[in-house]
C-alpha positions as CSV (number, residue, x, y, z in Angstrom):
1,M,44.2,-24.1,226.6
2,N,44.4,-22.7,230.1
3,K,42.1,-19.9,229.2
4,E,39.5,-22.4,227.8
5,K,39.7,-24.4,231.0
6,Q,39.2,-21.3,233.1
7,D,36.2,-20.2,231.0
8,F,34.7,-23.7,231.4
9,K,35.2,-23.5,235.2
10,N,33.6,-20.1,235.4
11,K,30.6,-21.2,233.3
12,D,30.2,-24.3,235.4
13,Q,30.4,-22.2,238.6
14,K,27.7,-19.8,237.3
15,T,25.4,-22.7,236.4
16,K,25.8,-24.1,239.9
17,E,25.0,-20.7,241.4
18,R,21.9,-20.4,239.2
19,K,20.7,-23.9,240.3
20,K,21.4,-23.0,243.9
21,F,19.4,-19.8,243.5
22,T,16.5,-21.7,241.9
23,V,16.3,-24.3,244.7
24,S,16.6,-21.7,247.3
25,L,13.7,-19.8,245.8
26,S,11.5,-22.9,245.7
27,D,12.4,-23.6,249.4
28,K,11.4,-20.1,250.3
29,I,8.0,-20.5,248.5
30,L,7.6,-23.9,250.4
31,I,8.3,-22.3,253.8
32,I,6.2,-19.2,253.2
33,I,3.1,-21.1,252.0
34,S,3.2,-23.8,254.6
35,S,3.8,-21.4,257.4
36,S,1.1,-19.0,256.3
37,L,-1.4,-21.8,255.8
38,S,-0.6,-23.2,259.3
39,L,-0.9,-19.8,260.9
40,V,-4.3,-19.1,259.3
41,V,-5.7,-22.5,260.3
42,V,-4.3,-22.2,263.9
43,G,-5.9,-18.7,264.1
44,V,-9.3,-19.9,263.0
45,V,-9.1,-22.9,265.4
46,F,-8.1,-20.6,268.3
47,I,-11.0,-18.2,267.6
48,A,-13.4,-21.2,267.5
49,G,-12.4,-21.9,271.1
50,F,-10.3,-25.1,270.8
51,N,-7.9,-25.9,273.6
52,V,-4.1,-25.8,273.1
53,E,-3.7,-29.6,272.6
54,Q,-6.4,-29.5,269.9
55,I,-4.9,-26.4,268.3
56,L,-1.4,-28.1,268.1
57,M,-2.9,-31.3,266.6
58,V,-4.9,-29.5,264.0
59,G,-2.1,-27.1,263.2
60,G,0.5,-29.9,262.9
61,S,-1.8,-31.9,260.6
62,I,-2.5,-28.9,258.4
63,Y,1.2,-27.9,258.3
64,T,2.2,-31.5,257.3
65,L,-0.5,-31.6,254.5
66,G,0.4,-28.1,253.4
67,F,4.1,-28.9,253.4
68,I,3.5,-32.0,251.2
69,L,1.3,-30.1,248.7
70,T,3.6,-27.1,248.6
71,F,6.7,-29.3,248.2
72,G,5.2,-30.8,245.1
73,V,4.3,-27.4,243.6
74,S,7.7,-25.8,244.5
75,R,9.7,-28.7,243.1
76,S,7.7,-28.6,239.9
77,F,8.4,-24.9,239.6
78,S,12.1,-25.5,240.4
79,Q,12.4,-28.2,237.7
80,R,10.7,-26.1,235.0
81,M,12.9,-23.1,235.8
82,A,16.0,-25.4,235.6
83,S,14.9,-26.7,232.2
84,L,14.3,-23.2,231.0
85,T,17.8,-22.2,232.2
86,K,19.4,-25.1,230.4
87,Q,17.6,-24.3,227.1
88,I,18.8,-20.7,227.3
89,E,22.4,-21.9,227.9
90,L,22.2,-24.2,224.9
91,M,21.0,-21.2,222.8
92,A,24.0,-19.2,224.1
93,A,26.3,-22.1,223.1
94,G,24.9,-22.1,219.6
95,D,22.6,-25.1,219.7
96,L,19.3,-23.8,218.2
97,S,17.7,-27.2,217.4
98,S,16.3,-28.2,220.8
99,R,12.9,-27.2,222.1
100,L,11.1,-27.3,225.5
101,N,7.7,-29.0,226.0
102,V,5.0,-26.5,226.8
103,D,3.0,-28.4,229.5
104,S,0.9,-25.6,230.9
105,H,-0.6,-22.2,230.1
106,D,0.5,-20.4,233.2
107,E,3.2,-17.6,233.2
108,I,6.1,-20.1,233.1
109,G,4.4,-22.0,230.2
110,E,4.1,-18.7,228.3
111,L,7.7,-17.9,229.0
112,V,8.8,-21.3,227.7
113,Q,6.7,-20.8,224.5
114,A,8.3,-17.4,224.0
115,V,11.8,-19.0,224.3
116,N,10.9,-21.7,221.8
117,D,9.6,-19.1,219.4
118,L,12.8,-17.1,219.7
119,T,15.0,-20.2,219.2
120,K,13.0,-21.1,216.1
121,K,13.4,-17.6,214.6
122,L,17.1,-17.6,215.4
123,E,17.5,-21.0,213.8
124,T,15.7,-20.0,210.7
125,G,17.7,-16.8,210.4
126,V,21.0,-18.6,210.9
127,S,20.0,-21.2,208.3
128,L,19.1,-18.6,205.8
129,E,22.4,-16.7,206.4
130,V,24.4,-19.9,206.0
131,S,22.5,-20.8,202.8
132,K,23.0,-17.3,201.4
133,H,26.8,-17.5,202.3
134,R,27.1,-20.9,200.6
135,G,25.3,-19.6,197.5
136,I,27.7,-16.5,197.3
137,S,30.7,-18.7,197.8
138,R,29.6,-21.2,195.1
139,A,28.9,-18.3,192.7
140,K,32.4,-16.9,193.3
141,T,34.0,-20.4,192.8
142,D,32.0,-20.9,189.6
143,F,33.1,-17.5,188.3
144,V,36.8,-18.2,189.1
145,N,36.5,-21.6,187.4
146,I,34.9,-20.1,184.2
147,A,37.2,-17.1,184.1
148,S,40.3,-19.3,184.5
149,H,39.2,-21.6,181.7
150,Q,38.7,-18.7,179.4
151,L,42.1,-17.3,180.2
152,R,44.1,-20.5,179.6
153,T,43.7,-20.5,175.8
154,P,44.8,-16.9,175.1
155,L,47.7,-17.3,177.6
156,S,48.9,-20.5,175.9
157,I,48.7,-18.8,172.5
158,I,50.8,-15.8,173.8
159,K,53.3,-18.3,175.2
160,W,53.7,-20.1,171.8
161,Y,54.1,-16.8,169.9
162,L,56.7,-15.5,172.4
163,D,58.6,-18.7,172.2
164,Y,58.4,-18.6,168.4
165,L,59.9,-15.0,168.5
166,I,62.6,-15.7,171.1
167,S,63.8,-18.8,169.2
168,G,64.3,-16.6,166.0
169,D,62.0,-18.8,163.9
170,A,60.0,-15.7,163.0
171,G,63.1,-13.8,162.0
172,S,66.2,-12.5,163.8
173,V,65.9,-10.2,166.8
174,N,68.6,-8.1,168.4
175,E,69.7,-8.6,172.0
176,E,67.7,-5.8,173.4
177,Q,64.5,-7.0,171.7
178,K,65.2,-10.5,172.9
179,K,65.6,-9.2,176.5
180,Y,62.1,-7.6,176.3
181,L,60.6,-10.8,174.8
182,I,62.1,-12.9,177.6
183,E,60.6,-10.6,180.3
184,A,57.2,-10.8,178.5
185,Y,57.6,-14.6,178.4
186,K,58.3,-14.8,182.2
187,G,55.3,-12.6,182.9
188,N,53.1,-14.8,180.9
189,E,54.4,-17.8,182.7
190,R,53.5,-16.2,186.0
191,L,50.0,-15.6,184.7
192,I,49.7,-19.2,183.6
193,E,50.8,-20.4,187.1
194,L,48.2,-18.1,188.7
195,V,45.4,-19.4,186.4
196,N,46.4,-23.0,187.1
197,G,46.4,-22.3,190.8
198,L,42.9,-20.7,190.6
199,L,41.6,-23.6,188.6
200,D,43.0,-26.0,191.3
201,V,41.3,-23.9,194.0
202,S,38.0,-24.0,192.2
203,R,38.2,-27.7,191.7
204,I,39.0,-28.2,195.4
205,D,36.2,-26.0,196.5
206,L,33.7,-27.6,194.1
207,G,35.0,-31.1,195.0
208,T,35.5,-32.1,191.4
209,F,39.1,-33.2,191.5
210,S,40.0,-36.9,191.4
211,I,42.5,-39.0,193.4
212,E,43.8,-42.0,191.5
213,P,46.2,-44.0,193.7
214,E,48.7,-46.5,192.2
215,P,51.8,-48.2,193.6
216,V,54.6,-45.6,193.6
217,D,58.1,-45.3,195.0
218,I,57.8,-42.2,197.0
219,S,61.6,-41.5,196.9
220,L,61.5,-41.3,193.1
221,I,58.8,-38.6,193.2
222,V,60.8,-36.6,195.7
223,E,63.9,-36.9,193.4
224,R,61.9,-35.7,190.4
225,A,60.7,-32.7,192.4
226,I,64.3,-31.8,193.3
227,E,65.5,-32.3,189.7
228,K,62.8,-29.9,188.4
229,F,64.4,-27.0,190.4
230,G,68.0,-28.1,189.7
231,N,68.9,-24.9,187.8
232,L,67.5,-22.6,190.5
233,I,69.3,-24.6,193.2
234,N,72.6,-24.2,191.4
235,K,71.9,-20.5,190.8
236,N,71.3,-19.8,194.5
237,N,74.2,-22.1,195.5
238,L,72.0,-24.1,197.7
239,T,73.0,-27.4,199.3
240,I,70.5,-30.3,199.3
241,R,70.9,-32.8,202.1
242,K,68.9,-36.0,201.7
243,E,68.1,-38.7,204.2
244,I,65.9,-41.3,202.5
245,E,64.9,-44.5,204.2
246,K,64.1,-47.4,202.0
247,M,60.5,-48.3,202.1
248,P,58.0,-50.3,200.0
249,K,55.9,-48.8,197.3
250,I,52.8,-46.9,198.5
251,N,49.5,-46.4,196.7
252,L,49.7,-42.7,195.8
253,D,48.3,-40.5,193.1
254,P,51.7,-39.6,191.6
255,R,50.4,-36.3,190.2
256,L,49.1,-35.1,193.5
257,A,52.1,-36.3,195.5
258,E,54.4,-34.5,193.1
259,I,52.4,-31.3,193.3
260,S,52.6,-31.4,197.1
261,F,56.3,-32.0,197.2
262,E,57.0,-29.4,194.5
263,H,55.1,-26.7,196.3
264,I,57.0,-27.1,199.5
265,I,60.4,-27.6,198.0
266,S,59.8,-24.6,195.8
267,N,59.0,-22.5,198.8
268,S,62.2,-23.7,200.6
269,I,64.2,-22.7,197.6
270,K,62.6,-19.3,197.2
271,Y,62.9,-18.3,200.8
272,T,66.4,-19.7,201.7
273,P,69.2,-17.1,201.2
274,L,72.1,-17.8,198.9
275,G,74.4,-20.5,200.1
276,G,71.7,-22.0,202.4
277,V,70.8,-25.6,203.1
278,I,67.6,-27.6,202.4
279,K,67.3,-31.0,204.1
280,I,64.8,-33.6,202.8
281,S,64.2,-36.7,204.8
282,I,61.8,-39.7,204.2
283,K,61.1,-42.0,207.1
284,K,58.4,-44.4,208.1
285,D,56.8,-45.6,211.3
286,K,54.3,-48.4,211.8
287,K,51.5,-46.6,210.0
288,N,52.8,-43.6,208.0
289,A,55.5,-42.4,205.7
290,L,56.9,-39.1,207.0
291,I,58.4,-36.6,204.6
292,E,60.3,-33.7,206.3
293,I,61.5,-30.7,204.3
294,S,63.6,-28.3,206.4
295,D,65.5,-25.2,205.4
296,T,67.7,-22.4,206.8
297,G,65.4,-19.8,205.4
298,C,63.7,-16.7,206.8
299,G,61.1,-18.6,208.9
300,I,57.4,-17.7,209.3
301,P,56.4,-14.9,211.7
302,L,54.5,-16.3,214.7
303,E,51.6,-14.0,214.4
304,Q,51.0,-14.9,210.7
305,Q,51.3,-18.7,211.2
306,P,47.5,-19.4,211.6
307,K,46.9,-18.0,208.1
308,I,49.6,-20.0,206.3
309,F,47.3,-22.5,204.8
310,T,44.6,-20.0,203.7
311,K,44.0,-18.9,200.1
312,L,46.1,-16.1,198.6
313,F,48.0,-15.5,201.8
314,R,51.8,-14.8,201.8
315,A,53.7,-13.9,204.9
316,E,55.1,-10.4,205.1
317,N,58.8,-11.5,205.2
318,A,58.2,-13.8,202.2
319,R,56.7,-11.0,200.1
320,K,59.9,-8.9,200.8
321,M,62.2,-11.7,199.8
322,E,60.2,-12.8,196.7
323,S,57.7,-10.4,195.3
324,V,56.3,-13.0,192.8
325,G,53.9,-15.6,194.2
326,T,50.2,-16.6,194.2
327,G,49.7,-17.6,197.8
328,L,47.8,-20.7,196.7
329,G,50.4,-23.4,196.9
330,L,50.1,-24.4,200.6
331,Y,46.3,-24.2,200.4
332,V,46.4,-26.7,197.6
333,V,48.8,-29.0,199.5
334,K,46.6,-28.9,202.6
335,A,43.5,-29.8,200.6
336,I,45.3,-32.7,198.9
337,M,46.5,-34.1,202.2
338,D,43.1,-33.7,203.9
339,K,41.1,-35.3,201.1
340,S,43.5,-38.2,200.6
341,G,43.9,-39.2,204.3
342,G,47.2,-37.6,204.9
343,K,48.4,-34.6,207.1
344,V,50.6,-31.6,206.6
345,W,51.9,-29.3,209.3
346,F,55.0,-27.1,210.0
347,K,57.3,-25.8,212.6
348,S,58.8,-22.3,212.5
349,P,61.2,-21.1,213.7
350,S,63.0,-24.4,213.4
351,P,66.7,-23.5,213.9
352,A,68.0,-27.1,214.4
353,L,69.2,-27.3,210.8
354,C,70.8,-23.8,211.1
355,V,72.7,-24.9,214.2
356,E,73.6,-28.2,212.6
357,E,75.0,-26.5,209.5
358,K,76.8,-23.9,211.8
359,I,74.8,-21.1,210.1
360,I,74.0,-19.7,213.6
361,D,75.6,-20.4,216.9
362,P,73.0,-20.0,219.7
363,K,75.7,-19.7,222.3
364,K,77.1,-16.6,220.8
365,S,74.1,-14.9,219.2
366,K,70.4,-15.2,219.3
367,K,69.6,-12.6,216.7
368,D,68.9,-15.3,214.0
369,I,67.0,-17.6,216.3
370,S,63.8,-17.1,214.2
371,L,65.4,-18.7,211.2
372,G,64.4,-22.0,209.6
373,T,61.2,-23.7,208.8
374,S,60.3,-27.4,208.7
375,F,57.3,-28.8,206.8
376,Y,56.0,-32.3,207.4
377,L,53.9,-34.5,205.2
378,S,52.4,-37.7,206.7
379,I,51.0,-40.2,204.3
380,P,49.4,-43.6,205.4
381,L,51.5,-46.6,204.4
382,Q,48.2,-48.2,203.2
383,G,48.0,-45.4,200.7
384,M,45.9,-42.4,199.7
385,K,42.2,-42.7,199.7
386,G,40.8,-42.9,196.2
387,R,38.3,-40.3,195.1
388,A,36.2,-40.1,191.9
389,G,36.2,-36.8,190.1
390,T,35.9,-35.2,186.7
391,K,39.0,-33.0,186.9
392,K,42.7,-33.3,187.7
393,L,44.7,-30.7,189.5
394,T,47.2,-28.8,187.3
395,S,49.6,-26.9,189.6
396,F,53.2,-27.1,188.4
397,K,52.1,-29.2,185.4
């Protein structure tokens, strides 16, 4: 922020200096022309034999008239140069839509016309580049959409057959064979998750997903999301702390709300070490319901935080802890919140829970001060904004 302010001050100072230079130049022109004209007239009058009083009268009159005429010309020059400077500054700032009026055919008029032509060419080139980029982006999204649809059916068939084999309905299998089949089943599940994530991303990018609000108890959705990961929570010996404030039903799309909660809770479970703690709180203020999901996990490196809501991005420490992941979940959550009138943000490191649970003691050691992440979801109490669409998001479903 300080850097931006300093840049603004520098730019403003440079603009003032340029204006000062332009005014000074016009003043020089005014003085030079008026003085030269007066000297020439005085010289002619002197040669013609006029006395000193007459020379002074004629010289003063001519100087005054020349000053007035030259003042008008120099000020017009100054204003035209200032307008041209402003136009060039707008170009430098990225505004290519404005044009200057060409009110003369002199050198400055030709310069103004040249600047207008240059601005027009730049604007056309930028528009073509943006249009081309949008076309490529749309083609990529369409390809992902089609490819994902084509993959869903064979993956579902593979899942059914693997489940059929593992259950023993197709005949008995020994323990080693069953082990291999289970690994294949898990791999297929990961592919299905990836395909569903890619489908969601394409529907978000194409703007085809719907938002269908209905009165919902937000605490029940959070509870269902926690129950879904009950086995993994128990396996990792994680403690779930809940602080749920009673509140009225809110108009939410239950599917999208559940997807959002599940993505963030899933991340907390994946990236919190064995025996860690996850805290989930639901509060409200005058306008919004606030859901906070905090953990005693590995945190998010500061230099990688700006990318955390981008497609296919996973932080380096997260990849080391959990090699499996699509990097699409938080992108989907951000899109859902943005499109429905809510907000999502995070804080990391967020060691408050770690200190509260006595996992770290900041007085004794600061080596783990980077631990902990808190994600926040803010949803208006008046509810999500409805949105017509032809598709539904499928993540975690």
